[in-house]
N, C-alpha and C positions, 0 to 999 in steps of 0.2 A: 576523824577516826578512820574513815574509808581510805583516805590517802595514806595514813600511817600503816594500815593493814596491807596496802598494795606495796609500800616500800619494804616491809618485812618480807612479803611474798617474793618480791624481786630479789632481795638479798639472799634468800634461800634457794630459789629455783633457777636463777640465772647461772650461778656457778655450777649447779648440778647439771643443767642442760648443756653447758659448755663442756663439761666432763664427758657427757654421753654422746655428744653430737657426732663426732667422727666415726664412732663405732655403732651408730644407731641404725635401725631399720630404714629410717627416712634417708639417711646419708647414702645408703646403697641404691636409692631410687632417684637421686637428683637428676633433673631433666632441664633441658633448655628449650626455649620457645620464644615467640614474639612477645616482647614486653608490652607493646601497645594492646595486643589482643588480650593478654592476661589481665592488664589493668581494667580494660573494658568489661571483661567477664567478672572480675572481682566486684566492680561497681554494680553491675546488673544483679549478681547474686545477693549482695548485701542489701540493696534497696528492695529487691523483690522479696527477700525473706522477711524484712521488716514489715512490708505491706501485707504479706500473707498472714503474718502473726497478728497484725492489727485487726484485719477483717475476721480472723478466726476468733479472737477474743470478743469482738463485737457480737458475734452470733452465739458463741458458746457460754460466755460468762453469765448472761442473764438467766440461764437455766440453773445456775448454782449461786443463789443470792449470798450465802454465807462466804463462799470462796471469793465472790465479787467484792464483798465488803473488806475482807482481809487483804485482797490484792490492792484495792484502792488505798488502804492505809499504808501498805508497803511503798506504793508508788508516790504517795503524797509527801515527797521530800524535795526541798529546794535544790538539792544536788541533781535529782533526776528530772525535775520539771523545768527548772530555769536554765537558760543558756548563759552561763557565766564562765569566767576563767577556771574556777574550781571545778565546775561540772565538766568542762572540756577536758581538763587534766585527768580527772577521776574516771569519767564514763567513757569518753571518746578515745583516750590514749592509754591511761593506766590499766583499765580493765582488759582491753584487748591484748596488751603486751604481757601482763602478768598471768592472765588466765591461759593464754596460748602456750607460754613457756611451761606452765605447770601441767596443763591437761594434754595438749597435743605434743608438747616437747618431752615431758618426763613420764606422765601417766600412760600415755599411749605406747611409749617405748617399752615400759615394763609389762604392760598388758600383752604386747606382741611377744615378748620373751616368754611370758607365762603360757601362752597358747601355742607358741612355736619355739620350743626349747632349743632346737638345732640352730636357731639364729643367735643365741647367746654368744658374744665374741669371746674367744679364748684369751686368757691372760698370758699372752706370749709375745716375745720379741725375737726376731731372727738373730742368730749369732753372727759374728763378724764373718765367719767362714761361709755361712749359708748365703748371706746377703752380698758379700764382696764389697762391703762399704763400712765406714766407721760406725761403731755401735751407736754413737750419738745421733745418727740420722734415722735410726729405726723408730717407727711410731706405729701404734695400732691403727688399723684401717677398718672400714666398715666391711663386715663379712658379706660376700656376694652370694648369699643363699636366698633363693626366691621364697618369700613368705606366701603360702597358699592364700587365695582370696578368702576362703572360709575362716582361716585363722585371723586375718586382718579384720574382718567384719565382726568376729566375736570380740576382739580386742577393742575395736571402735565402739561397739555397743557398751562395753564395760566402762571405757573412759567417758563416754557421753552420759552414762547413768551417774557416774561420780560427779560430773560437771553439773548435772541437774540437781543432785542432792546438795551440792555446795551452795546453791542459791537459797536453801532453807525456806522455801515457800512453794506450795503445791503448784500454783499457777505458773510461776516463773520456772520452777523445776521441770514442768511438762514441756514448755516450749524451748527451754535451755537444752533439754535432752535432744530434741530435733536439731537445734542449732549445732550441738556438739557432734552429732553424727555427720552433718554437712561439713563442719570445719575439719573433722578428722579425715574425711575423704579428700578435701582440698589439700591438706598437708601431705597426704599419701600420694596424690597425683603428681605433686611437684618435688617431693622429697625435702621439703623445707617448711618451717613454721611461718615464714615471711608472708606467704600468700594467705594463710589462715588468719594471721594478724590483720592483713589488709581487709579481708571479708568481715572479720569481727569489728574492725574499726568503722567500716561503712554501716554495718547494722546498728551499732551503738550511736554513731553520729547522726544517722537519719532518724533516730527516735525523737530528736528534738524538733523535727519538722514533719513528723508523720501525720499529725492532725490536719494541717493545711493541705498536705498532699492528698490525703484520703478525701478531704472535702472537695478538692478540685476534681478528683476522679469520680467522686460520687455525683457530680453534676451531670455526668453522662449516664447515670443509672447504676445501681448497685451490682447488677450482674456483669455488665461490661467492665466495671471497676475491678471486681474480683478476678475476672478472666484476664484482664490486662496485667494485674499483679502476678498471677500465677504464670502467665506467659513470660513475663520479665524474669522471674526466678528460673523457670525451665530453660529459657533461652540462654541465660548466663551459665547455667550448669552445662548445657550442651556445648556452648562456646569454649568453656574452660576444659571440658573433656576432650 
């Protein structure tokens, strides 16, 4: 069922994102950088975020027994708990690709256009006389209008809120909101959803191994373990920025 839903989502949002891509706010911000540094930063952010969430749930969930029970029921799924081919396809690959195309590809773009109307690309093509080239070569391009930081963050909060709501669970929705904010910022920094897909993939993939990793870190004490997890996340964000 989850795989079928992801295929439907992909069929809807991939063409939509392709249609928006060249005139999107992200396209106007495409940047180049060291691939090695970016990959390292993506890995650090993804793993750090997963560990921070794990420790936060460990401390906070016991304070809300009803939510803890509901969350345990949601997470008690073979797809989420077992490392199988199906779980890899659905959780580690399908979810990052489909959710990033939908939320950071399409929703973030329309949220930016709502908060920054001057960014909306004009439906125009240059005439042959204006361009001095055959009409067939004319294509819309991303408007080079700077989106104010305030407008981006309002749009980012909106898409992250929608991302959280889509999880249809209070606990998942809360940390998905934080993840959505981070992924929106990652996409904005690079002008592409590829980096946010990478971070999302690491977050989801590392969920299969978070228990042994936290157990290993816990052998040094809970305070050093939490501090190391937070430092890994902060270091990845700093390196990415």
